[in-house]
C-alpha positions in Angstrom: 92.6 224.6 108.8 95.0 223.0 111.1 92.0 221.7 113.6 90.1 220.1 110.7 93.0 218.8 108.9 95.0 217.3 111.7 92.8 217.2 115.1 89.7 216.3 113.7 90.5 213.0 112.4 92.4 212.1 115.8 89.3 213.1 117.6 86.8 211.1 115.5 88.9 207.9 115.7 89.6 208.0 119.4 85.8 208.8 119.8 85.3 205.1 118.5 87.7 204.1 121.3 85.7 206.1 123.9 82.4 204.7 122.7 83.8 201.0 122.9 85.3 201.7 126.4 82.2 203.1 127.8 80.0 200.3 126.3 82.3 197.8 128.1 82.1 199.8 131.3 78.3 199.9 131.2 78.3 196.1 130.4 80.6 195.7 133.5 77.8 197.6 135.4 75.1 194.9 134.5 77.1 192.1 136.0 77.3 191.0 139.6 81.0 189.7 139.4 83.1 190.8 142.1 86.9 190.4 140.7 88.6 190.6 144.2 87.1 187.4 145.8 89.8 185.0 144.7 93.2 184.6 143.1 91.5 182.8 140.2 88.9 185.7 139.7 91.8 188.4 139.8 93.7 186.4 137.0 90.6 185.9 134.8 89.9 189.8 135.5 93.3 190.6 134.4 92.8 188.3 131.2 89.5 190.2 130.3 91.4 193.7 130.8 94.0 192.5 128.8 92.1 191.5 125.9 90.2 195.0 126.1 93.5 197.0 125.8 94.3 194.8 122.8 90.8 195.5 121.3 91.3 199.1 122.0 94.6 199.0 120.2 93.5 197.1 117.4 90.9 199.9 117.0 93.5 202.7 117.4 94.2 205.7 115.5 97.4 205.1 113.3 99.8 208.0 112.6 101.9 205.8 110.5 102.9 202.1 110.9 103.8 201.2 114.4 102.8 204.5 115.9 99.3 204.4 117.4 97.3 206.0 119.9 94.3 204.7 121.7 92.6 204.4 125.3 94.7 201.6 126.8 95.8 204.3 129.5 92.4 204.6 130.8 91.7 200.8 131.2 95.2 200.5 132.8 95.1 203.3 135.5 91.3 202.6 136.3 92.4 198.8 136.8 95.2 199.8 139.0 92.9 202.0 141.0 90.1 199.3 141.6 91.2 195.8 140.7 94.4 195.8 142.2 98.1 194.1 141.4 97.3 190.8 140.0 94.8 192.1 137.5 96.5 195.2 136.5 100.0 193.2 135.9 98.4 190.6 133.9 96.5 193.2 131.8 99.8 195.3 131.6 101.7 192.1 130.4 99.2 191.4 127.8 99.3 194.9 126.5 103.1 195.0 126.5 103.2 191.7 124.4 101.0 192.9 122.0 102.5 196.3 121.5 105.9 195.0 121.4 105.5 191.6 119.2 102.4 192.6 117.1 102.7 196.2 116.5 105.7 197.5 114.5 108.8 198.7 116.3 108.4 202.3 115.5 107.1 204.0 118.7 107.5 200.9 120.8 109.3 202.8 123.6 106.5 205.1 124.0 103.9 202.7 123.9 105.8 200.5 126.7 106.4 203.7 128.7 102.6 204.5 128.5 101.6 201.1 129.5 104.2 200.9 132.6 103.4 204.5 133.7 99.6 204.4 133.7 99.6 201.0 135.3 102.0 202.1 138.0 99.9 205.3 138.7 96.8 203.3 139.2 98.5 200.9 141.7 100.0 203.9 143.5 96.9 206.3 143.5 95.9 205.6 146.9 99.0 206.9 148.1 98.9 210.0 145.6 95.5 210.9 146.4 96.6 211.5 150.1 98.6 214.4 148.9 95.6 216.2 147.3 92.5 215.5 149.8 90.1 215.6 147.1 86.6 216.4 148.3 84.4 215.1 145.4 84.7 211.6 143.8 84.4 213.1 140.3 87.3 215.6 140.9 89.5 213.0 142.1 88.9 210.9 139.1 89.1 213.8 136.7 92.8 214.5 138.2 93.5 210.5 137.8 92.9 210.9 134.1 94.7 214.2 133.8 97.8 212.9 135.6 97.6 209.4 133.5 97.7 211.4 130.3 100.1 213.9 131.3 102.5 210.6 131.8 101.2 209.3 128.5 102.1 212.6 126.6 105.6 212.6 128.3 106.0 209.1 127.0 105.9 210.3 123.4 109.3 211.8 124.1 110.7 208.5 123.5 109.5 208.7 120.0 112.4 209.7 117.6 112.8 213.2 116.8 111.4 215.1 115.2 108.3 213.0 115.1 108.0 213.1 118.9 107.3 216.7 119.3 105.0 216.5 116.0 103.0 213.8 118.0 102.7 215.6 121.1 101.4 218.7 119.2 99.0 216.8 117.4 97.5 214.7 120.2 98.0 217.1 123.3 94.6 218.4 123.0 92.7 214.8 123.1 95.0 213.4 125.5 94.8 216.4 128.1 91.3 217.6 127.3 89.2 214.6 126.4 90.7 211.6 128.1 90.5 212.7 131.5 87.0 213.3 131.3 86.6 209.7 129.8 88.9 208.5 132.4 86.6 210.2 135.0 83.5 208.6 133.7 84.7 205.2 133.5 86.3 205.5 136.9 82.7 206.6 138.3 80.9 203.8 136.6 83.5 201.2 138.1 83.3 202.9 141.5 79.5 202.7 141.5 79.4 199.1 140.6 81.9 198.3 143.2 80.0 200.1 146.0 76.7 198.2 144.8 78.7 195.0 145.0 79.9 195.9 148.7 76.5 197.0 149.6 74.9 193.9 148.4 77.6 191.6 150.3 76.9 193.6 153.4 73.1 193.1 153.1 73.7 189.3 152.4 75.8 189.0 155.4 73.1 191.0 157.7 70.1 188.8 156.3 72.5 185.7 157.1 73.3 187.0 160.4 69.5 187.9 161.3 68.4 184.6 160.0 70.8 182.8 162.3 69.8 184.8 165.2 65.9 184.0 164.8 66.7 180.3 164.2 68.7 180.0 167.4 65.6 179.4 169.7 64.5 176.0 169.4 61.3 176.3 171.3 60.1 179.8 170.3 58.3 180.8 167.3 59.5 183.8 165.8 58.0 185.5 162.6 57.4 189.0 161.0 54.4 190.1 158.9 53.7 193.1 156.8 50.4 195.0 156.8 48.9 192.4 154.4 49.8 189.5 156.7 52.5 188.3 154.2 55.8 186.8 155.7 58.7 189.1 155.9 60.7 186.5 157.9 60.1 183.4 160.2 62.6 180.8 161.9 62.8 176.9 161.5 60.6 176.5 164.8 57.5 178.5 163.4 58.2 176.7 159.9 58.1 173.3 161.5 55.0 174.3 163.7 52.8 175.5 160.7 53.6 172.3 159.0 52.7 170.4 161.9 49.5 171.9 162.3 48.4 172.9 158.9 50.5 171.2 156.5 
């Protein structure tokens, strides 16, 4: 009876948050944007992440006016791990401004602590991970989510009693059971995207180096063909020769 009356509505509402967050992560995986290439891109990434946290808070589960539960913690901890200081700080400031000035004051301290603690954990994760020596990527990101949401649940102690313990009791299962798995999934998607971007950058650098190498000789034709006599690569001297001889 308790499960159906209290826990199930929370899980249903937070599932909407989860679906939205996973869809946004999949959308990021379809892009070729590397947010770590310049200060401007880092700042823009922070603005986008901040808007995502606000969107999640706007579609949150509300216990009562001013007391909301959502997945901003997932966004902020993953941002800290993968995007670094500038995007995470910008996103956290946007989330704090929305939580303090738009959402009502009840539970505001818990909301502020959640934002600060999960952002800090993400930014410090490269130090924390050294203490555990994780062997598998998915295990590491599961524990990242678990630690982040232990901090989130502890932040609920800032809610006035006895509502604090009621909130912890009502939300401990989704926050400690479901949220770490969602954090793991989002982190894996972002990790794979960053790996793909790094691989593409390295491949482009290698192509540029190879092209520069074969273009260096000014009196030697260099070219490569496949089994169907189609060009794989050629230097400028060969290109010029072919133009001169065959147009």
